[in-house]
DSSP file (Angstrom, degrees, kcal/mol; ACC not computed):
  #  RESIDUE AA STRUCTURE BP1 BP2  ACC     N-H-->O    O-->H-N    N-H-->O    O-->H-N    TCO  KAPPA ALPHA  PHI   PSI    X-CA   Y-CA   Z-CA
    1    1 A M              0   0    0      0, 0.0     2,-0.3     0, 0.0     0, 0.0   0.000 360.0 360.0 360.0 135.4    0.0    0.0    0.0
    2    2 A E        -     0   0    0      1,-0.1     2,-0.4     0, 0.0     0, 0.0  -0.577 360.0-116.7 -80.4 142.0    1.4    3.4   -0.9
    3    3 A A        -     0   0    0     -2,-0.3     2,-0.6     2,-0.0    -1,-0.1  -0.606  24.8-149.9 -77.1 132.4    1.8    6.1    1.6
    4    4 A N        -     0   0    0     -2,-0.4    -1,-0.0     1,-0.1     0, 0.0  -0.908  12.6-169.7-105.0 117.4   -0.3    9.1    0.9
    5    5 A N        +     0   0    0     -2,-0.6    -1,-0.1     2,-0.1     3,-0.1   0.261  51.6 119.2 -88.4  13.6    1.1   12.4    2.1
    6    6 A G  S    S-     0   0    0      1,-0.1     2,-0.5    33,-0.0    35,-0.3   0.027  75.7 -84.7 -69.8-176.6   -2.3   14.1    1.4
    7    7 A I  E     -A   40   0A   0     33,-4.8    33,-2.4    35,-0.1     2,-0.4  -0.811  37.8-149.8 -95.1 127.0   -4.5   15.9    3.9
    8    8 A V  E     -A   39   0A   0     -2,-0.5     2,-0.6    31,-0.2    31,-0.2  -0.827   8.6-143.1-101.6 132.1   -6.9   13.7    5.8
    9    9 A V        -     0   0    0     29,-2.8    28,-2.0    -2,-0.4     2,-0.5  -0.853  15.4-166.8 -99.8 126.5  -10.2   15.3    6.9
   10   10 A Q        -     0   0    0     -2,-0.6     2,-0.6    26,-0.2    26,-0.1  -0.931   8.4-155.9-109.1 130.7  -11.5   14.2   10.3
   11   11 A M        -     0   0    0     -2,-0.5     2,-0.5     2,-0.0    25,-0.1  -0.932  15.7-173.2-108.3 115.7  -15.0   14.9   11.4
   12   12 A E        +     0   0    0     -2,-0.6     2,-0.4     2,-0.0    -2,-0.0  -0.921  16.3 158.2-118.4 118.7  -15.3   15.0   15.2
   13   13 A I        -     0   0    0     -2,-0.5     2,-0.9     8,-0.0     3,-0.1  -0.986  23.7-157.2-134.3 126.1  -18.6   15.3   17.1
   14   14 A D     >  +     0   0    0     -2,-0.4     4,-0.9     1,-0.2     7,-0.1  -0.850  12.3 179.4-107.7 103.3  -18.7   14.0   20.6
   15   15 A L  T  4 S+     0   0    0     -2,-0.9    -1,-0.2     1,-0.2     6,-0.2   0.697  76.9  63.2 -73.8 -20.2  -22.4   13.3   21.4
   16   16 A E  T  4 S+     0   0    0      1,-0.2    -1,-0.2    -3,-0.1    -2,-0.1   0.907 109.3  37.9 -75.7 -43.6  -21.7   12.2   24.9
   17   17 A T  T  4 S+     0   0    0      1,-0.3    -2,-0.2     2,-0.1    -1,-0.2   0.645 130.6  31.9 -86.0 -10.9  -20.3   15.6   26.0
   18   18 A N    ><  +     0   0    0     -4,-0.9     3,-1.4     1,-0.1    -1,-0.3  -0.618  65.5 168.5-140.6  80.1  -22.9   17.5   24.0
   19   19 A P  T 3  S+     0   0    0      0, 0.0    -4,-0.1     0, 0.0    -1,-0.1   0.653  72.4  67.4 -68.3 -15.6  -26.2   15.4   23.8
   20   20 A F  T 3  S+     0   0    0      2,-0.1     2,-0.4     0, 0.0    -5,-0.1   0.332  71.9 113.3 -91.8   5.4  -28.2   18.4   22.4
   21   21 A V    <   -     0   0    0     -3,-1.4     2,-0.4    -6,-0.2    -3,-0.1  -0.636  50.7-162.8 -78.1 128.4  -26.3   18.4   19.1
   22   22 A S        -     0   0    0     -2,-0.4     2,-0.5     2,-0.0    -2,-0.1  -0.951   9.0-144.5-113.7 139.2  -28.5   17.4   16.2
   23   23 A I        -     0   0    0     -2,-0.4     2,-0.5     2,-0.0    -2,-0.0  -0.881   9.9-164.5-108.0 128.7  -26.7   16.3   13.0
   24   24 A F        -     0   0    0     -2,-0.5    -2,-0.0     2,-0.0     0, 0.0  -0.950   1.0-165.2-113.9 125.6  -28.3   17.2    9.7
   25   25 A Y        -     0   0    0     -2,-0.5    -2,-0.0     2,-0.0     3,-0.0  -0.849  13.8-149.3-111.5  97.5  -26.9   15.3    6.6
   26   26 A P        -     0   0    0      0, 0.0     2,-0.6     0, 0.0    31,-0.1  -0.279  20.6-112.0 -61.8 146.6  -27.9   17.1    3.4
   27   27 A Q        +     0   0    0      6,-0.1     2,-0.3    30,-0.1     6,-0.0  -0.725  47.4 166.4 -81.4 117.6  -28.5   15.0    0.3
   28   28 A V        -     0   0    0     -2,-0.6     2,-0.3     2,-0.1     5,-0.1  -0.834  28.8-113.5-124.2 166.9  -25.8   15.8   -2.2
   29   29 A I    >   -     0   0    0     -2,-0.3     3,-2.0     3,-0.0     4,-0.1  -0.740  52.7 -46.8-106.9 153.7  -24.8   14.0   -5.4
   30   30 A G  G >  S+     0   0    0     -2,-0.3     3,-1.9     1,-0.3    -2,-0.1   0.040 121.4  18.4  44.3-119.7  -21.7   12.2   -6.5
   31   31 A E  G 3  S+     0   0    0      1,-0.3    -1,-0.3     3,-0.0    -2,-0.0   0.515 118.2  65.5 -69.6  -8.2  -18.3   13.8   -5.8
   32   32 A L  G <  S+     0   0    0     -3,-2.0     2,-0.4    20,-0.1    -1,-0.3   0.454  71.6 117.6 -91.3   0.0  -19.7   16.2   -3.2
   33   33 A T    <   -     0   0    0     -3,-1.9     2,-0.2    -4,-0.1    -6,-0.1  -0.550  59.8-138.7 -73.1 124.1  -20.6   13.4   -0.8
   34   34 A L        +     0   0    0     -2,-0.4     2,-0.3     4,-0.0    -2,-0.1  -0.514  26.3 170.4 -80.7 144.2  -18.6   13.7    2.5
   35   35 A F    >   -     0   0    0     -2,-0.2     3,-1.4   -26,-0.0     2,-0.2  -0.983  39.6 -95.6-151.4 151.1  -17.0   10.7    4.3
   36   36 A Q  T 3  S+     0   0    0     -2,-0.3   -26,-0.2     1,-0.2     3,-0.1  -0.433 109.5  27.5 -65.3 134.4  -14.6   10.4    7.2
   37   37 A G  T 3  S+     0   0    0    -28,-2.0    -1,-0.2     1,-0.2   -27,-0.1   0.466  81.0 163.8  90.1   2.9  -11.0   10.0    6.2
   38   38 A Q    <   -     0   0    0     -3,-1.4   -29,-2.8   -29,-0.4     2,-0.4  -0.262  25.8-145.4 -53.8 136.1  -11.5   11.9    3.0
   39   39 A Q  E     -A    8   0A   0    -31,-0.2     2,-0.3    -3,-0.1   -31,-0.2  -0.893  20.4-179.4-119.8 145.2   -8.1   13.0    1.6
   40   40 A F  E     -A    7   0A   0    -33,-2.4   -33,-4.8    -2,-0.4     3,-0.1  -0.912  27.8-136.6-129.9 153.5   -7.0   16.1   -0.3
   41   41 A E  S    S+     0   0    0     -2,-0.3     2,-0.3   -35,-0.3    -1,-0.1   0.848  84.9  18.1 -82.3 -35.8   -3.6   17.1   -1.7
   42   42 A T  S  > S-     0   0    0    -35,-0.1     4,-1.4     1,-0.1     3,-0.2  -0.920  72.6-116.0-136.4 162.0   -3.6   20.8   -0.6
   43   43 A L  H  > S+     0   0    0     -2,-0.3     4,-2.5     1,-0.2     5,-0.2   0.803 115.7  59.0 -61.5 -33.6   -5.4   23.0    1.8
   44   44 A E  H  > S+     0   0    0      1,-0.2     4,-2.6     2,-0.2    -1,-0.2   0.892 102.7  51.4 -63.9 -38.0   -6.8   24.9   -1.1
   45   45 A E  H  > S+     0   0    0      2,-0.2     4,-2.7     1,-0.2    -1,-0.2   0.878 109.6  51.0 -69.6 -33.7   -8.4   21.8   -2.5
   46   46 A V  H  X S+     0   0    0     -4,-1.4     4,-2.4     2,-0.2     5,-0.3   0.946 112.8  45.4 -63.4 -47.8  -10.0   21.3    1.1
   47   47 A Y  H  X S+     0   0    0     -4,-2.5     4,-2.6     2,-0.2     5,-0.3   0.946 114.7  48.0 -59.7 -51.1  -11.4   24.9    1.1
   48   48 A D  H  X S+     0   0    0     -4,-2.6     4,-2.5     1,-0.2     5,-0.2   0.929 113.8  47.9 -57.3 -50.2  -12.7   24.6   -2.6
   49   49 A F  H  X S+     0   0    0     -4,-2.7     4,-2.6     1,-0.2    -1,-0.2   0.919 114.9  43.2 -61.9 -46.1  -14.4   21.2   -1.8
   50   50 A Y  H  X S+     0   0    0     -4,-2.4     4,-2.8     2,-0.2    -1,-0.2   0.845 114.4  49.4 -75.0 -32.3  -16.1   22.3    1.4
   51   51 A N  H  X S+     0   0    0     -4,-2.6     4,-2.7    -5,-0.3    -1,-0.2   0.937 112.3  48.9 -73.9 -40.6  -17.2   25.7   -0.1
   52   52 A Q  H  X S+     0   0    0     -4,-2.5     4,-1.8    -5,-0.3    -2,-0.2   0.934 113.9  46.6 -57.5 -48.1  -18.6   23.9   -3.2
   53   53 A Y  H  X S+     0   0    0     -4,-2.6     4,-1.9    -5,-0.2    -2,-0.2   0.939 113.2  49.8 -57.9 -49.7  -20.4   21.4   -0.9
   54   54 A A  H  X>S+     0   0    0     -4,-2.8     5,-2.8     1,-0.2     4,-0.7   0.929 108.9  50.3 -55.3 -48.2  -21.7   24.2    1.3
   55   55 A R  H  <5S+     0   0    0     -4,-2.7     3,-0.5     3,-0.2    -1,-0.2   0.839 106.5  56.6 -62.8 -33.0  -23.0   26.2   -1.5
   56   56 A E  H  <5S+     0   0    0     -4,-1.8    -1,-0.2     1,-0.2    -2,-0.2   0.883 113.9  39.9 -64.2 -38.4  -24.8   23.1   -2.8
   57   57 A V  H  <5S-     0   0    0     -4,-1.9    -1,-0.2     2,-0.1    -2,-0.2   0.387 130.5 -86.4 -95.5   5.4  -26.6   22.7    0.5
   58   58 A G  T  <5S+     0   0    0     -4,-0.7     2,-0.2    -3,-0.5    -3,-0.2   0.639  93.3  56.2 112.0  11.9  -27.3   26.4    1.1
   59   59 A F      < -     0   0    0     -5,-2.8    -1,-0.3    -8,-0.1     2,-0.3  -0.833  62.7-124.6-150.4-168.0  -24.4   28.1    2.8
   60   60 A S        -     0   0    0     -2,-0.2    22,-3.0    -6,-0.1     2,-0.3  -0.952  19.4-125.5-143.9 169.8  -20.7   28.9    2.5
   61   61 A V  E     -B   81   0B   0     -2,-0.3     2,-0.3    20,-0.3    20,-0.2  -0.768  14.4-168.2-119.8 161.3  -17.7   28.3    4.7
   62   62 A R  E     -B   80   0B   0     18,-2.3    18,-2.2    -2,-0.3     2,-0.2  -0.978  37.6 -92.2-139.8 156.6  -14.9   30.3    6.1
   63   63 A S  E     +B   79   0B   0     -2,-0.3    16,-0.3    16,-0.2     3,-0.1  -0.495  40.4 178.2 -70.8 130.6  -11.6   29.5    7.7
   64   64 A Y  E     -     0   0B   0     14,-3.0     2,-0.3     1,-0.4    15,-0.2   0.868  55.3 -24.2-103.4 -54.6  -12.1   29.4   11.6
   65   65 A S  E     -B   78   0B   0     13,-0.9    13,-3.5     2,-0.0    -1,-0.4  -0.971  53.5-172.2-153.8 165.7   -8.8   28.5   13.2
   66   66 A S  E     -B   77   0B   0     -2,-0.3     2,-0.4    11,-0.2    11,-0.2  -0.983  11.9-146.5-157.1 162.2   -5.5   26.7   12.4
   67   67 A K  E     -B   76   0B   0      9,-2.5     8,-2.4    -2,-0.3     9,-1.6  -0.995  11.8-156.9-133.1 138.4   -2.4   25.6   14.1
   68   68 A K  E     -B   74   0B   0     -2,-0.4     6,-0.2     6,-0.3     2,-0.1  -0.842  17.0-122.4-115.9 154.6    1.2   25.4   12.7
   69   69 A S    >   -     0   0    0      4,-2.4     3,-2.5    -2,-0.3    -1,-0.0  -0.329  41.5 -92.1 -83.8 172.9    4.1   23.3   13.8
   70   70 A K  T 3  S+     0   0    0      1,-0.3    -1,-0.1     2,-0.1    -2,-0.0   0.788 128.9  58.8 -60.0 -26.1    7.4   24.8   14.8
   71   71 A D  T 3  S-     0   0    0      2,-0.1    -1,-0.3     1,-0.0     3,-0.1   0.543 120.6-108.7 -74.3  -8.7    8.5   24.5   11.3
   72   72 A G  S <  S+     0   0    0     -3,-2.5     2,-0.4     1,-0.3    -2,-0.1   0.568  72.9 140.4  86.7  12.2    5.6   26.7   10.1
   73   73 A E        -     0   0    0      1,-0.1    -4,-2.4     2,-0.0     2,-0.5  -0.764  60.5-114.7 -88.2 127.1    3.7   23.8    8.5
   74   74 A V  E     +B   68   0B   0     -2,-0.4    -6,-0.3    -6,-0.2     3,-0.1  -0.480  39.6 171.4 -62.9 114.0   -0.1   23.9    9.0
   75   75 A I  E     +     0   0B   0     -8,-2.4     2,-0.3    -2,-0.5    -7,-0.2   0.672  67.1  23.2-101.0 -19.3   -0.9   20.9   11.1
   76   76 A R  E     +B   67   0B   0     -9,-1.6    -9,-2.5     2,-0.0     2,-0.3  -0.992  59.6 174.6-143.7 137.9   -4.6   21.7   11.8
   77   77 A K  E     -B   66   0B   0     -2,-0.3     2,-0.4   -11,-0.2   -11,-0.2  -0.987  11.7-161.8-145.3 133.3   -7.1   23.9    9.9
   78   78 A E  E     -B   65   0B   0    -13,-3.5   -14,-3.0    -2,-0.3   -13,-0.9  -0.930   1.5-165.1-117.9 141.1  -10.9   24.3   10.8
   79   79 A Y  E     +B   63   0B   0     -2,-0.4     2,-0.3   -16,-0.3   -16,-0.2  -0.940  10.7 179.9-119.3 146.7  -13.6   25.6    8.6
   80   80 A V  E     -B   62   0B   0    -18,-2.2   -18,-2.3    -2,-0.4    -2,-0.0  -0.889  40.9 -72.6-139.0 168.2  -17.0   26.6    9.8
   81   81 A C  E >   -B   61   0B   0     -2,-0.3     3,-2.2   -20,-0.2   -20,-0.3  -0.379  48.8-118.5 -56.8 141.1  -20.2   28.0    8.3
   82   82 A N  T 3  S+     0   0    0    -22,-3.0    -1,-0.1     1,-0.3   -21,-0.1   0.621 115.1  53.1 -62.6 -11.5  -19.7   31.7    7.4
   83   83 A K  T 3  S+     0   0    0    -23,-0.3    -1,-0.3     3,-0.0     2,-0.1   0.415  82.1 122.9 -98.8  -1.4  -22.4   32.7    9.9
   84   84 A E  S <  S-     0   0    0     -3,-2.2    -4,-0.1   -22,-0.0     0, 0.0  -0.391  77.5 -35.5 -62.2 131.1  -20.7   30.8   12.8
   85   85 A G  S    S-     0   0    0     -2,-0.1     2,-0.3     1,-0.0     0, 0.0  -0.004  84.2 -76.4  60.2-155.9  -19.8   32.9   15.9
   86   86 A S        -     0   0    0      0, 0.0     2,-0.2     0, 0.0    -3,-0.0  -0.965  39.0-102.6-142.2 159.8  -18.6   36.4   15.6
   87   87 A W        -     0   0    0     -2,-0.3     2,-0.1     1,-0.1    -2,-0.0  -0.587  33.0-123.6 -80.7 143.8  -15.3   38.1   14.6
   88   88 A S     >  -     0   0    0     -2,-0.2     4,-2.8     1,-0.1     5,-0.3  -0.414  24.9-113.6 -75.8 159.7  -13.1   39.6   17.2
   89   89 A T  H  > S+     0   0    0      1,-0.2     4,-1.6     2,-0.2    -1,-0.1   0.821 114.4  63.4 -66.7 -24.2  -12.2   43.3   16.9
   90   90 A E  H  4 S+     0   0    0      1,-0.2    -1,-0.2     2,-0.2     5,-0.0   0.910 113.4  30.2 -63.9 -42.1   -8.6   42.2   16.2
   91   91 A T  H  4 S+     0   0    0     -3,-0.2    -2,-0.2     1,-0.1    -1,-0.2   0.834 123.6  45.3 -89.5 -33.1   -9.4   40.4   13.0
   92   92 A S  H  < S-     0   0    0     -4,-2.8    -3,-0.2     2,-0.2    -2,-0.2   0.755  92.6-135.3 -84.9 -19.1  -12.4   42.4   11.8
   93   93 A G     <  +     0   0    0     -4,-1.6     2,-0.5    -5,-0.3    -4,-0.1   0.351  59.2 135.7  83.1  -6.8  -11.0   45.9   12.4
   94   94 A V        -     0   0    0     -6,-0.3     2,-0.5     1,-0.0    -1,-0.3  -0.673  33.1-172.8 -76.1 118.9  -14.3   47.0   13.9
   95   95 A V        -     0   0    0     -2,-0.5     2,-0.1    -3,-0.1     3,-0.0  -0.946  24.0-122.1-117.0 130.8  -13.8   49.0   17.1
   96   96 A K        -     0   0    0     -2,-0.5     2,-0.3     1,-0.1    -7,-0.0  -0.503  32.8-113.7 -67.3 138.7  -16.7   50.1   19.3
   97   97 A R        -     0   0    0     -2,-0.1     2,-0.6     1,-0.0    -1,-0.1  -0.555  26.7-139.1 -71.3 129.2  -16.8   53.8   19.8
   98   98 A R        -     0   0    0     -2,-0.3     2,-0.3    -3,-0.0    -1,-0.0  -0.816  15.7-141.0 -97.7 130.2  -16.1   54.9   23.3
   99   99 A R        -     0   0    0     -2,-0.6     3,-0.1     1,-0.1     2,-0.0  -0.564  16.9-113.0 -84.9 147.9  -18.2   57.6   24.7
  100  100 A G        -     0   0    0     -2,-0.3     2,-0.2     1,-0.1    -1,-0.1  -0.291  43.7 -81.7 -70.5 160.5  -17.0   60.3   26.8
  101  101 A V        -     0   0    0      1,-0.1    -1,-0.1    -2,-0.0     3,-0.1  -0.490  51.5-125.1 -64.3 132.6  -18.1   60.7   30.4
  102  102 A G        -     0   0    0     -2,-0.2     2,-0.1     1,-0.2    -1,-0.1  -0.041  40.2 -66.3 -67.8 173.7  -21.4   62.4   30.7
  103  103 A R        -     0   0    0      2,-0.0     2,-0.4     1,-0.0    -1,-0.2  -0.407  49.4-144.4 -62.2 139.0  -22.2   65.6   32.7
  104  104 A E              0   0    0     -3,-0.1    -1,-0.0     1,-0.1    -3,-0.0  -0.893 360.0 360.0-106.9 138.3  -21.8   65.2   36.4
  105  105 A S              0   0    0     -2,-0.4    -1,-0.1     0, 0.0    -2,-0.0   0.492 360.0 360.0 -79.3 360.0  -24.2   67.0   38.8
C-alpha cells in the first residue's frame, strides 16, 4: 500500500459531552458526498471542496482556526459556516466607539 502524504479530513462530534447536538446530513450528489477520512492534496483543495459542498446545500464556509508546527507547516485547519460565531475586533478591524463621560451634577 502506498503512503499518501495528502490531507486527511476528520469529522469529530462528541455526542456524549454535548447530547443536544443534532446532526443534519444534506442530500448531495456524487463527488460532493462527505465521508470520514476523505483525503486532499492541498489546503486549497479542502477549502474549495467544502465551499462547493456548502453552496450546494445552502451556505458557505470560512476559515475558523489553524495551528502550525514549529517548522511553520499547517498541522490543523478548521472551517465553519460563514455565519458561525462572531469576529473579534482584532481580526475584523471594527472597534466600538467609546463615549466620553457624561455631565456630572
